[in-house]
PyMOL Python script that loads the backbone (N, CA, C, O; Angstrom):
from pymol import cmd

cmd.read_pdbstr("""\
ATOM      1  N   MET A   1       0.861  -1.211   0.019  1.00  0.00           N
ATOM      2  CA  MET A   1      -0.009   0.032   0.009  1.00  0.00           C
ATOM      3  C   MET A   1       0.916   1.275   0.011  1.00  0.00           C
ATOM      4  O   MET A   1       1.715   1.462   0.928  1.00  0.00           O
ATOM      5  N   PRO A   2       0.791   2.096  -1.014  1.00  0.00           N
ATOM      6  CA  PRO A   2       1.582   3.288  -1.046  1.00  0.00           C
ATOM      7  C   PRO A   2       1.142   4.283  -0.039  1.00  0.00           C
ATOM      8  O   PRO A   2      -0.049   4.394   0.249  1.00  0.00           O
ATOM      9  N   THR A   3       2.086   5.025   0.515  1.00  0.00           N
ATOM     10  CA  THR A   3       1.789   6.116   1.503  1.00  0.00           C
ATOM     11  C   THR A   3       1.412   7.408   0.738  1.00  0.00           C
ATOM     12  O   THR A   3       1.670   7.539  -0.458  1.00  0.00           O
ATOM     13  N   ASP A   4       0.795   8.350   1.469  1.00  0.00           N
ATOM     14  CA  ASP A   4       0.431   9.641   0.761  1.00  0.00           C
ATOM     15  C   ASP A   4       1.643  10.218   0.178  1.00  0.00           C
ATOM     16  O   ASP A   4       1.566  10.636  -0.977  1.00  0.00           O
ATOM     17  N   PRO A   5       2.831  10.306   0.856  1.00  0.00           N
ATOM     18  CA  PRO A   5       3.981  10.933   0.173  1.00  0.00           C
ATOM     19  C   PRO A   5       4.426  10.260  -1.082  1.00  0.00           C
ATOM     20  O   PRO A   5       4.830  10.915  -2.042  1.00  0.00           O
ATOM     21  N   GLU A   6       4.349   8.866  -1.081  1.00  0.00           N
ATOM     22  CA  GLU A   6       4.654   8.110  -2.352  1.00  0.00           C
ATOM     23  C   GLU A   6       3.640   8.448  -3.452  1.00  0.00           C
ATOM     24  O   GLU A   6       4.007   8.598  -4.618  1.00  0.00           O
ATOM     25  N   ILE A   7       2.411   8.562  -3.085  1.00  0.00           N
ATOM     26  CA  ILE A   7       1.378   8.831  -4.033  1.00  0.00           C
ATOM     27  C   ILE A   7       1.646  10.243  -4.651  1.00  0.00           C
ATOM     28  O   ILE A   7       1.602  10.418  -5.869  1.00  0.00           O
ATOM     29  N   TYR A   8       1.931  11.260  -3.746  1.00  0.00           N
ATOM     30  CA  TYR A   8       2.154  12.637  -4.260  1.00  0.00           C
ATOM     31  C   TYR A   8       3.415  12.647  -5.129  1.00  0.00           C
ATOM     32  O   TYR A   8       3.463  13.402  -6.100  1.00  0.00           O
ATOM     33  N   ALA A   9       4.451  11.832  -4.817  1.00  0.00           N
ATOM     34  CA  ALA A   9       5.644  11.834  -5.619  1.00  0.00           C
ATOM     35  C   ALA A   9       5.373  11.262  -7.044  1.00  0.00           C
ATOM     36  O   ALA A   9       5.857  11.752  -8.064  1.00  0.00           O
ATOM     37  N   ALA A  10       4.564  10.194  -7.015  1.00  0.00           N
ATOM     38  CA  ALA A  10       4.235   9.588  -8.352  1.00  0.00           C
ATOM     39  C   ALA A  10       3.332  10.498  -9.089  1.00  0.00           C
ATOM     40  O   ALA A  10       3.498  10.614 -10.303  1.00  0.00           O
ATOM     41  N   LEU A  11       2.356  11.183  -8.465  1.00  0.00           N
ATOM     42  CA  LEU A  11       1.520  12.050  -9.176  1.00  0.00           C
ATOM     43  C   LEU A  11       2.260  13.353  -9.658  1.00  0.00           C
ATOM     44  O   LEU A  11       1.933  13.918 -10.701  1.00  0.00           O
ATOM     45  N   THR A  12       3.233  13.780  -8.879  1.00  0.00           N
ATOM     46  CA  THR A  12       4.006  14.877  -9.363  1.00  0.00           C
ATOM     47  C   THR A  12       4.684  14.638 -10.739  1.00  0.00           C
ATOM     48  O   THR A  12       4.733  15.481 -11.635  1.00  0.00           O
ATOM     49  N   THR A  13       5.211  13.361 -10.795  1.00  0.00           N
ATOM     50  CA  THR A  13       5.861  12.961 -12.081  1.00  0.00           C
ATOM     51  C   THR A  13       4.810  12.869 -13.204  1.00  0.00           C
ATOM     52  O   THR A  13       5.048  13.288 -14.337  1.00  0.00           O
ATOM     53  N   ILE A  14       3.695  12.332 -12.865  1.00  0.00           N
ATOM     54  CA  ILE A  14       2.610  12.252 -13.868  1.00  0.00           C
ATOM     55  C   ILE A  14       2.143  13.653 -14.349  1.00  0.00           C
ATOM     56  O   ILE A  14       1.973  13.863 -15.550  1.00  0.00           O
ATOM     57  N   PHE A  15       1.950  14.548 -13.474  1.00  0.00           N
ATOM     58  CA  PHE A  15       1.534  15.893 -13.739  1.00  0.00           C
ATOM     59  C   PHE A  15       2.518  16.635 -14.591  1.00  0.00           C
ATOM     60  O   PHE A  15       2.198  17.360 -15.533  1.00  0.00           O
ATOM     61  N   ARG A  16       3.837  16.378 -14.154  1.00  0.00           N
ATOM     62  CA  ARG A  16       4.856  17.155 -14.978  1.00  0.00           C
ATOM     63  C   ARG A  16       4.959  16.581 -16.328  1.00  0.00           C
ATOM     64  O   ARG A  16       5.222  17.310 -17.284  1.00  0.00           O
ATOM     65  N   ASP A  17       4.758  15.251 -16.470  1.00  0.00           N
ATOM     66  CA  ASP A  17       4.755  14.630 -17.837  1.00  0.00           C
ATOM     67  C   ASP A  17       3.617  15.183 -18.636  1.00  0.00           C
ATOM     68  O   ASP A  17       3.814  15.612 -19.773  1.00  0.00           O
ATOM     69  N   VAL A  18       2.428  15.188 -18.080  1.00  0.00           N
ATOM     70  CA  VAL A  18       1.184  15.568 -18.873  1.00  0.00           C
ATOM     71  C   VAL A  18       1.233  17.047 -19.208  1.00  0.00           C
ATOM     72  O   VAL A  18       0.820  17.406 -20.311  1.00  0.00           O
ATOM     73  N   PHE A  19       1.691  17.906 -18.369  1.00  0.00           N
ATOM     74  CA  PHE A  19       1.752  19.325 -18.639  1.00  0.00           C
ATOM     75  C   PHE A  19       3.093  19.821 -19.221  1.00  0.00           C
ATOM     76  O   PHE A  19       3.210  20.985 -19.602  1.00  0.00           O
ATOM     77  N   LEU A  20       4.123  18.913 -19.287  1.00  0.00           N
ATOM     78  CA  LEU A  20       5.383  19.273 -19.835  1.00  0.00           C
ATOM     79  C   LEU A  20       6.009  20.438 -18.990  1.00  0.00           C
ATOM     80  O   LEU A  20       6.633  21.348 -19.535  1.00  0.00           O
ATOM     81  N   ARG A  21       5.827  20.374 -17.717  1.00  0.00           N
ATOM     82  CA  ARG A  21       6.331  21.437 -16.755  1.00  0.00           C
ATOM     83  C   ARG A  21       7.169  20.791 -15.649  1.00  0.00           C
ATOM     84  O   ARG A  21       6.599  20.175 -14.748  1.00  0.00           O
ATOM     85  N   ASP A  22       8.414  20.901 -15.682  1.00  0.00           N
ATOM     86  CA  ASP A  22       9.193  20.360 -14.644  1.00  0.00           C
ATOM     87  C   ASP A  22       9.126  21.114 -13.302  1.00  0.00           C
ATOM     88  O   ASP A  22       9.578  20.598 -12.279  1.00  0.00           O
ATOM     89  N   ASP A  23       8.568  22.319 -13.308  1.00  0.00           N
ATOM     90  CA  ASP A  23       8.432  23.154 -12.153  1.00  0.00           C
ATOM     91  C   ASP A  23       7.116  22.976 -11.446  1.00  0.00           C
ATOM     92  O   ASP A  23       6.915  23.559 -10.380  1.00  0.00           O
ATOM     93  N   LEU A  24       6.196  22.180 -12.003  1.00  0.00           N
ATOM     94  CA  LEU A  24       4.909  21.981 -11.377  1.00  0.00           C
ATOM     95  C   LEU A  24       5.042  21.316 -10.044  1.00  0.00           C
ATOM     96  O   LEU A  24       5.638  20.241  -9.971  1.00  0.00           O
ATOM     97  N   GLU A  25       4.511  21.899  -8.950  1.00  0.00           N
ATOM     98  CA  GLU A  25       4.500  21.306  -7.603  1.00  0.00           C
ATOM     99  C   GLU A  25       3.037  21.112  -7.281  1.00  0.00           C
ATOM    100  O   GLU A  25       2.195  21.988  -7.476  1.00  0.00           O
ATOM    101  N   LEU A  26       2.770  19.896  -6.769  1.00  0.00           N
ATOM    102  CA  LEU A  26       1.365  19.556  -6.348  1.00  0.00           C
ATOM    103  C   LEU A  26       1.175  19.941  -4.887  1.00  0.00           C
ATOM    104  O   LEU A  26       2.041  19.776  -4.028  1.00  0.00           O
ATOM    105  N   ARG A  27      -0.055  20.477  -4.671  1.00  0.00           N
ATOM    106  CA  ARG A  27      -0.501  20.763  -3.328  1.00  0.00           C
ATOM    107  C   ARG A  27      -1.925  20.067  -3.185  1.00  0.00           C
ATOM    108  O   ARG A  27      -2.636  19.918  -4.179  1.00  0.00           O
ATOM    109  N   PRO A  28      -2.296  19.670  -2.000  1.00  0.00           N
ATOM    110  CA  PRO A  28      -3.589  19.089  -1.822  1.00  0.00           C
ATOM    111  C   PRO A  28      -4.720  19.793  -2.401  1.00  0.00           C
ATOM    112  O   PRO A  28      -5.652  19.166  -2.904  1.00  0.00           O
ATOM    113  N   ASP A  29      -4.687  21.128  -2.357  1.00  0.00           N
ATOM    114  CA  ASP A  29      -5.792  21.983  -2.814  1.00  0.00           C
ATOM    115  C   ASP A  29      -5.697  22.388  -4.322  1.00  0.00           C
ATOM    116  O   ASP A  29      -6.537  23.123  -4.841  1.00  0.00           O
ATOM    117  N   LEU A  30      -4.586  21.846  -5.022  1.00  0.00           N
ATOM    118  CA  LEU A  30      -4.500  22.196  -6.457  1.00  0.00           C
ATOM    119  C   LEU A  30      -5.694  21.593  -7.245  1.00  0.00           C
ATOM    120  O   LEU A  30      -6.112  20.444  -7.100  1.00  0.00           O
ATOM    121  N   SER A  31      -6.182  22.519  -8.091  1.00  0.00           N
ATOM    122  CA  SER A  31      -7.324  22.001  -8.957  1.00  0.00           C
ATOM    123  C   SER A  31      -7.111  22.517 -10.477  1.00  0.00           C
ATOM    124  O   SER A  31      -6.134  23.213 -10.755  1.00  0.00           O
ATOM    125  N   ALA A  32      -7.954  22.191 -11.328  1.00  0.00           N
ATOM    126  CA  ALA A  32      -7.868  22.491 -12.655  1.00  0.00           C
ATOM    127  C   ALA A  32      -7.737  24.073 -12.919  1.00  0.00           C
ATOM    128  O   ALA A  32      -7.029  24.543 -13.809  1.00  0.00           O
ATOM    129  N   LYS A  33      -8.476  24.792 -12.070  1.00  0.00           N
ATOM    130  CA  LYS A  33      -8.371  26.266 -12.296  1.00  0.00           C
ATOM    131  C   LYS A  33      -7.059  26.836 -11.941  1.00  0.00           C
ATOM    132  O   LYS A  33      -6.783  27.983 -12.292  1.00  0.00           O
ATOM    133  N   ASP A  34      -6.215  26.097 -11.254  1.00  0.00           N
ATOM    134  CA  ASP A  34      -4.908  26.560 -10.876  1.00  0.00           C
ATOM    135  C   ASP A  34      -3.767  26.295 -11.869  1.00  0.00           C
ATOM    136  O   ASP A  34      -2.688  26.884 -11.801  1.00  0.00           O
ATOM    137  N   VAL A  35      -4.070  25.374 -12.796  1.00  0.00           N
ATOM    138  CA  VAL A  35      -3.013  24.981 -13.770  1.00  0.00           C
ATOM    139  C   VAL A  35      -3.468  25.264 -15.191  1.00  0.00           C
ATOM    140  O   VAL A  35      -4.447  24.697 -15.675  1.00  0.00           O
ATOM    141  N   GLU A  36      -2.692  26.204 -15.883  1.00  0.00           N
ATOM    142  CA  GLU A  36      -3.167  26.497 -17.235  1.00  0.00           C
ATOM    143  C   GLU A  36      -2.996  25.275 -18.141  1.00  0.00           C
ATOM    144  O   GLU A  36      -1.982  24.577 -18.139  1.00  0.00           O
ATOM    145  N   GLY A  37      -4.093  25.067 -18.934  1.00  0.00           N
ATOM    146  CA  GLY A  37      -4.179  23.949 -19.819  1.00  0.00           C
ATOM    147  C   GLY A  37      -4.791  22.688 -19.262  1.00  0.00           C
ATOM    148  O   GLY A  37      -4.924  21.716 -20.005  1.00  0.00           O
ATOM    149  N   TRP A  38      -5.172  22.643 -18.007  1.00  0.00           N
ATOM    150  CA  TRP A  38      -5.792  21.553 -17.374  1.00  0.00           C
ATOM    151  C   TRP A  38      -7.243  21.580 -17.854  1.00  0.00           C
ATOM    152  O   TRP A  38      -8.076  22.284 -17.283  1.00  0.00           O
ATOM    153  N   ASP A  39      -7.532  20.839 -18.867  1.00  0.00           N
ATOM    154  CA  ASP A  39      -8.867  20.658 -19.426  1.00  0.00           C
ATOM    155  C   ASP A  39      -9.268  19.188 -19.291  1.00  0.00           C
ATOM    156  O   ASP A  39      -8.539  18.397 -18.693  1.00  0.00           O
ATOM    157  N   SER A  40     -10.434  18.822 -19.850  1.00  0.00           N
ATOM    158  CA  SER A  40     -10.938  17.495 -19.726  1.00  0.00           C
ATOM    159  C   SER A  40     -10.060  16.412 -20.417  1.00  0.00           C
ATOM    160  O   SER A  40     -10.075  15.239 -20.043  1.00  0.00           O
ATOM    161  N   PHE A  41      -9.315  16.852 -21.417  1.00  0.00           N
ATOM    162  CA  PHE A  41      -8.374  15.905 -22.083  1.00  0.00           C
ATOM    163  C   PHE A  41      -7.172  15.635 -21.178  1.00  0.00           C
ATOM    164  O   PHE A  41      -6.751  14.487 -21.034  1.00  0.00           O
ATOM    165  N   LYS A  42      -6.618  16.687 -20.567  1.00  0.00           N
ATOM    166  CA  LYS A  42      -5.537  16.463 -19.639  1.00  0.00           C
ATOM    167  C   LYS A  42      -6.015  15.715 -18.406  1.00  0.00           C
ATOM    168  O   LYS A  42      -5.223  14.998 -17.794  1.00  0.00           O
ATOM    169  N   GLN A  43      -7.286  15.851 -18.012  1.00  0.00           N
ATOM    170  CA  GLN A  43      -7.713  15.155 -16.828  1.00  0.00           C
ATOM    171  C   GLN A  43      -7.850  13.642 -17.195  1.00  0.00           C
ATOM    172  O   GLN A  43      -7.681  12.798 -16.315  1.00  0.00           O
ATOM    173  N   ILE A  44      -8.131  13.311 -18.377  1.00  0.00           N
ATOM    174  CA  ILE A  44      -8.220  11.911 -18.756  1.00  0.00           C
ATOM    175  C   ILE A  44      -6.787  11.370 -18.889  1.00  0.00           C
ATOM    176  O   ILE A  44      -6.608  10.189 -18.591  1.00  0.00           O
ATOM    177  N   GLU A  45      -5.788  12.085 -19.291  1.00  0.00           N
ATOM    178  CA  GLU A  45      -4.408  11.679 -19.341  1.00  0.00           C
ATOM    179  C   GLU A  45      -3.932  11.400 -17.938  1.00  0.00           C
ATOM    180  O   GLU A  45      -3.271  10.390 -17.696  1.00  0.00           O
ATOM    181  N   ILE A  46      -4.255  12.277 -17.011  1.00  0.00           N
ATOM    182  CA  ILE A  46      -3.842  12.150 -15.599  1.00  0.00           C
ATOM    183  C   ILE A  46      -4.431  10.923 -14.982  1.00  0.00           C
ATOM    184  O   ILE A  46      -3.724  10.182 -14.299  1.00  0.00           O
ATOM    185  N   ILE A  47      -5.701  10.675 -15.195  1.00  0.00           N
ATOM    186  CA  ILE A  47      -6.390   9.507 -14.648  1.00  0.00           C
ATOM    187  C   ILE A  47      -5.840   8.274 -15.258  1.00  0.00           C
ATOM    188  O   ILE A  47      -5.501   7.379 -14.483  1.00  0.00           O
ATOM    189  N   LEU A  48      -5.704   8.101 -16.502  1.00  0.00           N
ATOM    190  CA  LEU A  48      -5.085   6.913 -17.180  1.00  0.00           C
ATOM    191  C   LEU A  48      -3.730   6.603 -16.640  1.00  0.00           C
ATOM    192  O   LEU A  48      -3.413   5.461 -16.306  1.00  0.00           O
ATOM    193  N   ALA A  49      -2.896   7.679 -16.555  1.00  0.00           N
ATOM    194  CA  ALA A  49      -1.487   7.454 -16.086  1.00  0.00           C
ATOM    195  C   ALA A  49      -1.520   6.919 -14.585  1.00  0.00           C
ATOM    196  O   ALA A  49      -0.805   6.002 -14.180  1.00  0.00           O
ATOM    197  N   ALA A  50      -2.412   7.591 -13.846  1.00  0.00           N
ATOM    198  CA  ALA A  50      -2.475   7.159 -12.362  1.00  0.00           C
ATOM    199  C   ALA A  50      -3.019   5.779 -12.251  1.00  0.00           C
ATOM    200  O   ALA A  50      -2.520   5.017 -11.423  1.00  0.00           O
ATOM    201  N   GLU A  51      -3.945   5.413 -12.972  1.00  0.00           N
ATOM    202  CA  GLU A  51      -4.560   4.081 -12.942  1.00  0.00           C
ATOM    203  C   GLU A  51      -3.453   3.076 -13.281  1.00  0.00           C
ATOM    204  O   GLU A  51      -3.305   2.056 -12.608  1.00  0.00           O
ATOM    205  N   ALA A  52      -2.651   3.383 -14.368  1.00  0.00           N
ATOM    206  CA  ALA A  52      -1.617   2.448 -14.848  1.00  0.00           C
ATOM    207  C   ALA A  52      -0.454   2.432 -13.768  1.00  0.00           C
ATOM    208  O   ALA A  52       0.100   1.377 -13.458  1.00  0.00           O
ATOM    209  N   ARG A  53      -0.140   3.554 -13.258  1.00  0.00           N
ATOM    210  CA  ARG A  53       0.961   3.523 -12.303  1.00  0.00           C
ATOM    211  C   ARG A  53       0.650   2.759 -10.962  1.00  0.00           C
ATOM    212  O   ARG A  53       1.514   2.112 -10.371  1.00  0.00           O
ATOM    213  N   PHE A  54      -0.614   2.880 -10.537  1.00  0.00           N
ATOM    214  CA  PHE A  54      -0.952   2.225  -9.235  1.00  0.00           C
ATOM    215  C   PHE A  54      -1.729   0.938  -9.436  1.00  0.00           C
ATOM    216  O   PHE A  54      -2.105   0.292  -8.458  1.00  0.00           O
ATOM    217  N   GLY A  55      -1.986   0.537 -10.716  1.00  0.00           N
ATOM    218  CA  GLY A  55      -2.653  -0.751 -10.963  1.00  0.00           C
ATOM    219  C   GLY A  55      -4.059  -0.746 -10.448  1.00  0.00           C
ATOM    220  O   GLY A  55      -4.477  -1.740  -9.854  1.00  0.00           O
ATOM    221  N   ILE A  56      -4.836   0.330 -10.639  1.00  0.00           N
ATOM    222  CA  ILE A  56      -6.103   0.432 -10.151  1.00  0.00           C
ATOM    223  C   ILE A  56      -7.098   0.873 -11.280  1.00  0.00           C
ATOM    224  O   ILE A  56      -6.648   1.349 -12.322  1.00  0.00           O
ATOM    225  N   LYS A  57      -8.393   0.725 -11.091  1.00  0.00           N
ATOM    226  CA  LYS A  57      -9.408   1.298 -11.915  1.00  0.00           C
ATOM    227  C   LYS A  57     -10.341   2.108 -11.070  1.00  0.00           C
ATOM    228  O   LYS A  57     -10.770   1.659 -10.007  1.00  0.00           O
ATOM    229  N   MET A  58     -10.666   3.307 -11.528  1.00  0.00           N
ATOM    230  CA  MET A  58     -11.585   4.186 -10.796  1.00  0.00           C
ATOM    231  C   MET A  58     -13.017   4.132 -11.445  1.00  0.00           C
ATOM    232  O   MET A  58     -13.203   4.130 -12.661  1.00  0.00           O
ATOM    233  N   SER A  59     -13.987   4.091 -10.511  1.00  0.00           N
ATOM    234  CA  SER A  59     -15.362   4.027 -10.910  1.00  0.00           C
ATOM    235  C   SER A  59     -15.768   5.449 -11.473  1.00  0.00           C
ATOM    236  O   SER A  59     -15.028   6.428 -11.370  1.00  0.00           O
ATOM    237  N   THR A  60     -16.939   5.471 -12.042  1.00  0.00           N
ATOM    238  CA  THR A  60     -17.427   6.716 -12.509  1.00  0.00           C
ATOM    239  C   THR A  60     -17.779   7.672 -11.378  1.00  0.00           C
ATOM    240  O   THR A  60     -17.588   8.884 -11.473  1.00  0.00           O
ATOM    241  N   ARG A  61     -18.315   7.067 -10.273  1.00  0.00           N
ATOM    242  CA  ARG A  61     -18.526   7.870  -9.085  1.00  0.00           C
ATOM    243  C   ARG A  61     -17.233   8.465  -8.482  1.00  0.00           C
ATOM    244  O   ARG A  61     -17.214   9.614  -8.040  1.00  0.00           O
ATOM    245  N   GLU A  62     -16.189   7.680  -8.476  1.00  0.00           N
ATOM    246  CA  GLU A  62     -14.937   8.172  -7.969  1.00  0.00           C
ATOM    247  C   GLU A  62     -14.432   9.231  -8.891  1.00  0.00           C
ATOM    248  O   GLU A  62     -13.975  10.272  -8.420  1.00  0.00           O
ATOM    249  N   LEU A  63     -14.487   9.027 -10.172  1.00  0.00           N
ATOM    250  CA  LEU A  63     -14.020  10.066 -11.089  1.00  0.00           C
ATOM    251  C   LEU A  63     -14.767  11.392 -10.945  1.00  0.00           C
ATOM    252  O   LEU A  63     -14.176  12.468 -11.031  1.00  0.00           O
ATOM    253  N   ASP A  64     -16.101  11.286 -10.719  1.00  0.00           N
ATOM    254  CA  ASP A  64     -16.985  12.428 -10.525  1.00  0.00           C
ATOM    255  C   ASP A  64     -16.618  13.233  -9.213  1.00  0.00           C
ATOM    256  O   ASP A  64     -16.901  14.423  -9.074  1.00  0.00           O
ATOM    257  N   SER A  65     -15.985  12.499  -8.301  1.00  0.00           N
ATOM    258  CA  SER A  65     -15.627  13.108  -7.001  1.00  0.00           C
ATOM    259  C   SER A  65     -14.262  13.919  -7.037  1.00  0.00           C
ATOM    260  O   SER A  65     -13.903  14.612  -6.085  1.00  0.00           O
ATOM    261  N   LEU A  66     -13.591  13.792  -8.108  1.00  0.00           N
ATOM    262  CA  LEU A  66     -12.288  14.463  -8.170  1.00  0.00           C
ATOM    263  C   LEU A  66     -12.357  15.906  -8.491  1.00  0.00           C
ATOM    264  O   LEU A  66     -12.645  16.310  -9.618  1.00  0.00           O
ATOM    265  N   ARG A  67     -12.089  16.684  -7.480  1.00  0.00           N
ATOM    266  CA  ARG A  67     -12.094  18.203  -7.664  1.00  0.00           C
ATOM    267  C   ARG A  67     -10.668  18.756  -7.455  1.00  0.00           C
ATOM    268  O   ARG A  67     -10.270  19.701  -8.137  1.00  0.00           O
ATOM    269  N   ARG A  68      -9.866  18.148  -6.476  1.00  0.00           N
ATOM    270  CA  ARG A  68      -8.564  18.636  -6.143  1.00  0.00           C
ATOM    271  C   ARG A  68      -7.622  17.482  -6.140  1.00  0.00           C
ATOM    272  O   ARG A  68      -8.068  16.336  -6.184  1.00  0.00           O
ATOM    273  N   VAL A  69      -6.393  17.714  -6.093  1.00  0.00           N
ATOM    274  CA  VAL A  69      -5.372  16.690  -6.071  1.00  0.00           C
ATOM    275  C   VAL A  69      -5.535  15.783  -4.833  1.00  0.00           C
ATOM    276  O   VAL A  69      -5.269  14.581  -4.871  1.00  0.00           O
ATOM    277  N   GLU A  70      -5.993  16.432  -3.712  1.00  0.00           N
ATOM    278  CA  GLU A  70      -6.165  15.630  -2.519  1.00  0.00           C
ATOM    279  C   GLU A  70      -7.343  14.544  -2.759  1.00  0.00           C
ATOM    280  O   GLU A  70      -7.318  13.484  -2.134  1.00  0.00           O
ATOM    281  N   ASP A  71      -8.229  14.796  -3.552  1.00  0.00           N
ATOM    282  CA  ASP A  71      -9.338  13.918  -3.820  1.00  0.00           C
ATOM    283  C   ASP A  71      -8.760  12.720  -4.628  1.00  0.00           C
ATOM    284  O   ASP A  71      -9.138  11.573  -4.390  1.00  0.00           O
ATOM    285  N   LEU A  72      -7.855  12.998  -5.571  1.00  0.00           N
ATOM    286  CA  LEU A  72      -7.208  11.937  -6.315  1.00  0.00           C
ATOM    287  C   LEU A  72      -6.318  11.037  -5.411  1.00  0.00           C
ATOM    288  O   LEU A  72      -6.341   9.812  -5.530  1.00  0.00           O
ATOM    289  N   VAL A  73      -5.550  11.665  -4.523  1.00  0.00           N
ATOM    290  CA  VAL A  73      -4.752  10.935  -3.616  1.00  0.00           C
ATOM    291  C   VAL A  73      -5.548   9.992  -2.633  1.00  0.00           C
ATOM    292  O   VAL A  73      -5.163   8.864  -2.326  1.00  0.00           O
ATOM    293  N   ARG A  74      -6.705  10.590  -2.176  1.00  0.00           N
ATOM    294  CA  ARG A  74      -7.580   9.769  -1.323  1.00  0.00           C
ATOM    295  C   ARG A  74      -8.180   8.560  -2.090  1.00  0.00           C
ATOM    296  O   ARG A  74      -8.248   7.469  -1.525  1.00  0.00           O
ATOM    297  N   VAL A  75      -8.601   8.720  -3.321  1.00  0.00           N
ATOM    298  CA  VAL A  75      -9.129   7.588  -4.100  1.00  0.00           C
ATOM    299  C   VAL A  75      -8.023   6.553  -4.368  1.00  0.00           C
ATOM    300  O   VAL A  75      -8.261   5.350  -4.257  1.00  0.00           O
ATOM    301  N   ILE A  76      -6.796   7.028  -4.727  1.00  0.00           N
ATOM    302  CA  ILE A  76      -5.704   6.080  -4.992  1.00  0.00           C
ATOM    303  C   ILE A  76      -5.374   5.308  -3.845  1.00  0.00           C
ATOM    304  O   ILE A  76      -5.177   4.095  -3.927  1.00  0.00           O
ATOM    305  N   ALA A  77      -5.292   6.020  -2.651  1.00  0.00           N
ATOM    306  CA  ALA A  77      -4.920   5.353  -1.388  1.00  0.00           C
ATOM    307  C   ALA A  77      -5.900   4.244  -0.997  1.00  0.00           C
ATOM    308  O   ALA A  77      -5.526   3.177  -0.509  1.00  0.00           O
ATOM    309  N   ALA A  78      -7.197   4.564  -1.245  1.00  0.00           N
ATOM    310  CA  ALA A  78      -8.213   3.609  -0.887  1.00  0.00           C
ATOM    311  C   ALA A  78      -8.205   2.422  -1.819  1.00  0.00           C
ATOM    312  O   ALA A  78      -8.378   1.283  -1.386  1.00  0.00           O
ATOM    313  N   LYS A  79      -7.999   2.690  -3.135  1.00  0.00           N
ATOM    314  CA  LYS A  79      -7.976   1.605  -4.126  1.00  0.00           C
ATOM    315  C   LYS A  79      -6.743   0.790  -4.063  1.00  0.00           C
ATOM    316  O   LYS A  79      -6.806  -0.402  -4.363  1.00  0.00           O
ATOM    317  N   ALA A  80      -5.620   1.335  -3.697  1.00  0.00           N
ATOM    318  CA  ALA A  80      -4.333   0.595  -3.787  1.00  0.00           C
ATOM    319  C   ALA A  80      -4.062  -0.134  -2.396  1.00  0.00           C
ATOM    320  O   ALA A  80      -3.046  -0.801  -2.200  1.00  0.00           O
ATOM    321  N   ALA A  81      -5.009   0.044  -1.502  1.00  0.00           N
ATOM    322  CA  ALA A  81      -4.881  -0.554  -0.179  1.00  0.00           C
ATOM    323  C   ALA A  81      -4.972  -2.111  -0.144  1.00  0.00           C
ATOM    324  O   ALA A  81      -4.876  -2.711   0.927  1.00  0.00           O
TER     325      ALA A  81
END
""", "prot")
cmd.dss("prot")
cmd.show_as("cartoon", "prot")
cmd.util.cbc("prot")
cmd.orient("prot")
């Protein structure tokens, strides 16, 4: 089971790859409105990469609950447990 710091580290790599920004730092409250170019297509890229990295599949309900990075971390932690 990955710890929250391990999840944040992996997600930081994913976000940097998706947005092509090595300077991107994740915060629990970070959301799409905070990152230029974070649209529905980028959201799908993030989700697919996170699912592949952690070997999980998110339900539609879980996907609908994602508003901030901390929501994604919570879902990953629960699914990867």
